[in-house]
Structures are given as C-alpha cells and as structure tokens.
N, C-alpha and C positions, 0 to 999 in steps of 0.2 A: 830874284832871290833862289837862294840855296833851298832845295826841297829837305834839307835835314832841319825844319824848323818845326816848332810845336806851339799849341795854343793851350789855355787853360779855360775851362768852363765852369761856371757856377750855377746851380740850379738852386735858388734860394725859395724855399718854403716854409710854410708856418709851423712846422714841427722838425724839419731836417733840411741839412744842407749837404747837396750832392756835388762833388767838385771832382772833376776830371782832368787829367792830361790828355791831350789828343795829337795825331800827327794832322798834316794839312789834308789828309782826306778823311777825317772825322773819326780815325779809329783809336778807341780809347786804350791808353797804355796804362793808367793808372786811375783808381777812382778813391775817393773817401767820402763817407756818410758820417755827418757829425750832427749832434742836436742843434737847433736853432736857438732854442732858448729864449723867446723874445720876452718873456716876463722880467728879465734882467735890463731891459733897454736897448737901443740901438747899438751904443759903443759896444755893447757886449757882443751882440748879434755879429757887428762887423769885425770884431775882435776873432770870433770863432770862423766866420769866411777867411780871414787873413791867414791863421793858423792852418786852416785846411788847404788854402793854396801853397804854403810853404811846405806842407807836409807831403802833398801830391807831387810837387816838382820834386822833392828830395827823394822820394820812393821811387818816382819814375827813373831817376839818375840821368835827368836831361839837365845839360848845362843851362845856368839861366840866361845866357846871353842868345840862345837859341829858342827863348819864349818870345813869340810876337807881341804877346799882350793876353789880358784876361776879358772874357767876356761874361756877363753876369745877366741871368734872367731872374727878374723879380717881379712880384705881385705890384699891382699899380692901382690906380693911375700913376703915370711917372712921365717925366720929360727926359726922352733918349738923348738929347742934344747936351743938356746940362749934367744928366747923371743923377738927377734929384727924383727921390720917389715923393710924389706928392701926397699920397695916401694910401696906406696898405693895412686895412682892418685887422688882419689876423695877427700882423706883427705888432700893431697899435703903433705905427709910424705916421709922422706927418712931416713933410718937407725935410727929409733926410738926406743930405748929400753923399750918397752911396759911392759914385765914382770917385769924387775927391778924397773921401776917406779910405777907401782900398789903395788907390794911387800913393796916398801919403805914407801908408804903411809898406806896401810891397816894393815901391819904386818901379812898378810896370805901368804900361798903358792900360787903360781900363775903359770897356764900353759897356753900357747898361741899355738893356731892352727889356719890354714887357714879355713875361714867361710864356705866354702862349704864342706871340708872334715868333720868337726865338725857336720853340718848339717846331712851328711852321717852316722856319728857315732850314732847320736841322734835316728835317725830312724832304725838303726840296733839294737841298745840297747833297745828302748822303744816305737818304732813306727810301720811303716808298714812292716818293715824288720825284726822285733823281731824273734829270731831263726834262723835267716840266717847266713851263713858264708862268702857267695859272693853275694854282693850286690852293685848296683850302685845307686847313688842319682843323680837327675838331677834337677835342678831348671830353670824354663822357666819363665822370668819376662822381666824386662827392657833389661837384656842380657841372655845368657844362662852360666850356671856353672855347676860342678858337683863335686862328689866325689866318691871314689872307696874304697870298703871293699873288701879285698881279704885275705881268711882264717881267717876271724874274725878280721883283723886288718886294719887299715886306711892305704893305700898304698899311699905315698908321692911322691916316685921317687927320683932320684938322687940329684937333686937341687930342691926339694920340690914343683914342679909345676904339677905333676900327677893329672890326673882328670880334665883338662882344655877341657871338651868335648865340648864346645861352639865354639872351635876353630879346630874342624874337619872339613876339606875342602870338601864340599858338591857339591858346582857350580864352578867348576875352573874359569870360567870368570864372577862369579857372582859379586854382589855389594860389595864394600870397607867395611871391617869390622873395628871397633874400634881399633882392634890390630895392624892395616895395611895391613893385607893380603885381600884376595879378597875371597868372596864365602864361607866364614866360616859358619858354622850352625847357629852361632849366628846372622849373617848377614841376613839370609833367615827364620830364624822360630822364632826368638823372639818377645816379645810383640812391641818393637821398630821396626822390621821389617815387621810386620803385619800392623802396622800404616803407615810406609813408603809407602808400597805398595797401601794402600787403599787411601792415600793422591795423589799420581800419577795418580791413576785411576780417583779419583774426579777430578783433574784437566785437565783430558782428556774427561771428561763429561761422565764417564761409571759407577759411583757410586753415583747415584741422592739419593738414601735412606739413605747411609752412610753419605752423606754430609748433608743431612737433620737432621739427628739424631745429628749431631755435629753443628747444628744451622747456618749451610751454611757457617762455618769456616773451612776450610782445616787443618788449624793447629791445630785445636781441636779436630781431628779425632786421636781416640786411639785405642788398640785393642779391649778394653772393648766395645767401639762403634761399632766395626766391628762384635763383637760378638752378640750384640743386633739386629743389623740389620740382622744376619743370623738367629737369632731365630724368626725373623718376616718374614723368608721365602725368604729374599733378595737374589738373585742368585749369584751375583756380591760378596757378603759379604761370601756366603757359598765357591764360588770359591776361593777366597782369603785365607780362613783359611784352605780348603782342601790341596792347595800348600803348606802353611807354615807347616801344620801336616804331609804331605807327607815327606817334607824335615827333620823333627824331626823324622820320623819313620825310614828314611835311615840312620841317624846318631846312631840311636839304634840298627839297623842291624849290622853296624860296629862295636859297643860295644858287642854286642850279640856273634857275631862270633869269636871276639878277646879275650874275657873274660868269657863267658858262666857262667853268673851270675845265681842265683836261684830267685832273685828279681830285678827289677828296679822301684824305686819309683820315681814319678814325683811331684814336688811341685812348687812353685812359683805362681804369681798372674794368668799366662795364664792357667795354670793347671785348675783354677776355671771353665774355659769353660765348662770341664767336660767331657761328654759321646761324643761329636764331636771330641775332641782332642784323647781321648782314643781310640775310635772306628777307627779312621784313622790310629793312630799309630799302634793298633794290626793288621789291615788289611796289612799294608806294611810289618810288620814284619812277618807275617804269608807267605807272598808271597815271601820275599827276603832273609830270613835269613836261616842259615843252620837249618834244621828240628829238629836235635838233641839238637841243642840250645832252638829253640821254645819250644819244647815239655816240658822242665823243669823250664822255666822262668814263673813267674807272672810279670805283669804291672800294678802297682797300684798307686792310688792318695797317697800323703804325708798324714800320720795319725796325724801329729803334728802341721800342719797348720803354724800359725804364729808364734808359740813358737819354731819351728824347730831349730832356731839358737841358742836361749838361751839353751833350753835343751840339744842340742849337746854340747855345751860348757861345761855345768854342767857335763855331761857324761865324757868329757876329765877329769875334776877335780876328778871325782869319780873314774875313771879307774887308773888314774896316782896316786891317794892317796892311794888306796887299791890295787894296783899293780895287776889289773886285767889281 
C-alpha cells in the first residue's frame, strides 16, 4: 500500500474527546479536542466523535480516500470484535454499538479497543517501547490502568479485561477501591490515593506545608500539590509520595516476575512527578523482583505524553487496515 496514507485516532474520555489524524508512522498531523458531554446520552457523544473526526480530516487537508480507517480507544469493558461498549460507568453507557454507529456516520472502517490497551499499543509501535515485543504500559493518574503487549500483540484475555494492573491487591486490609475491593494498587498509589492520604494527614495537623499550598482548604489538596510540597523539601509530602511509589514499585515487581517484559512504560499525570517516582520504583524493583527479570527490563516514562491515547487508537486502525 502507498505510504501517503493516514489514520484517525480517537481517545474517548469521560470529559473530553481527543481526535487526531496521523501518518503511518504515528506522527500527529492534526488534533482536535472536544467535550464528551455524556450527560446528553450516547447518541450525542457519538455525534461529537463523528464531528471531531470530520473536522480533523478537513483541517489536516488529507484526501478522504487516503484514510485507512478510524481507531477508537474507549473505556470498558468492551468487546473489540463487535465494537460494542458493554459498560462504561463514567459515560453511563451499557451495550452501546460504538463501532457500528461511527461507521454509519463516517462511512469509514472503524476498530474499537480498550483505551489503556491502545495506549500500550501506541507506545510499542511509536513511543518509548518501540522495537520491543514484550511491554507493559501503566498509566498513573486519577486511577491506575494498564495494557499488556505479549509477543508483539495486545493481550486482552478471555473476557477482554486483561491488563487491569490497578486492581492488583497490594494491601489486603487497605482502603476501599472504586472497584469495591480493598487495598488495590489504585487505592494506594494513584493520584487520588496520594491526595486522600495527604488530606487525612492535614486533618490530623500533620501536613502544614501541603495544607498551606492548598490555600488552607483540605478539599483542594491534590497529588500535584503534594509533589510541589515535596519539591520544597517538606518531609511529610516526601513521605506520602515515597509510600505511594513504594506500592507502585511492588505492583511492578509482581508484573515483572509474572510477565518478564523488556520495557515498562509509565504515563499519566502522576508520572510527571518524574525522578522521585521513577527512582523509588527502580529502588523497590531492584530489591524485590527476580534478578533475571530486573536485568533485562527498562522502566521509562511515556514518550507520547498526552497524545498516547489517540496515537494508540490510530495504531489500531493502521495495524488492522494493513494486517500487521
């Protein structure tokens, strides 16, 4: 096939839709950010997606017959074969035929995948995991998600939920997780968890610097504010981050011992804390994981940043259309 072909990637989130046109090397030529507006229902959201797709293609100046198709990364669980989103709580969706509805509107082929899986695919094809065959992508943000690449392919599992790294149980009697379980990695190491611990400490009079940076309002404490306090040398903030990143490291130890990847890519907003996170994770991994797994793995930040979702979705379209 000609190299002057392009793909569209759509990263569907609870608050915004990121849509981009890429070339076959994953370079973003045009991107559009639009509101999701899930409160108006699935048809409205899908209308927003389709308008964003048409707008991105138009602004990119790409001939429509050069578009190989559209990849869509969606929250799930979903069935990638049928393109039906089975359940997406943030969108209030149940059994929405996402693929069929976008195809009917755009008249372009559409492939749908789990958003975290596609982020992993994007990093493997075009980002920090390029050239690897066995890779794990972890996003540490409001929650913790992940995607698994095994032998060069996204591993989805029997019922398409593989890669839920945020729900590895780390502290059996730990805080309740949004999934209903207790002590999940997400409940002890996500941005939400960091902010929760800091608020608890502030209410006990143990986090004066953090509270000060939040304007004296515990409800305004965020992981970003905790990181700011840590950067200013606040011992309480440093301790809170070290605990969270130790838990993250322990989760990664489990993944290393189980799957023996070449690369672990960490993205998401909390990853922007940078050396403090990566240093602690590497320390824990070096001490606790099997040496043969540690010796071959690179633990690195995302190379695709905020574009990881749409580039990963475009990668799905490229791989599917070109039968890679």
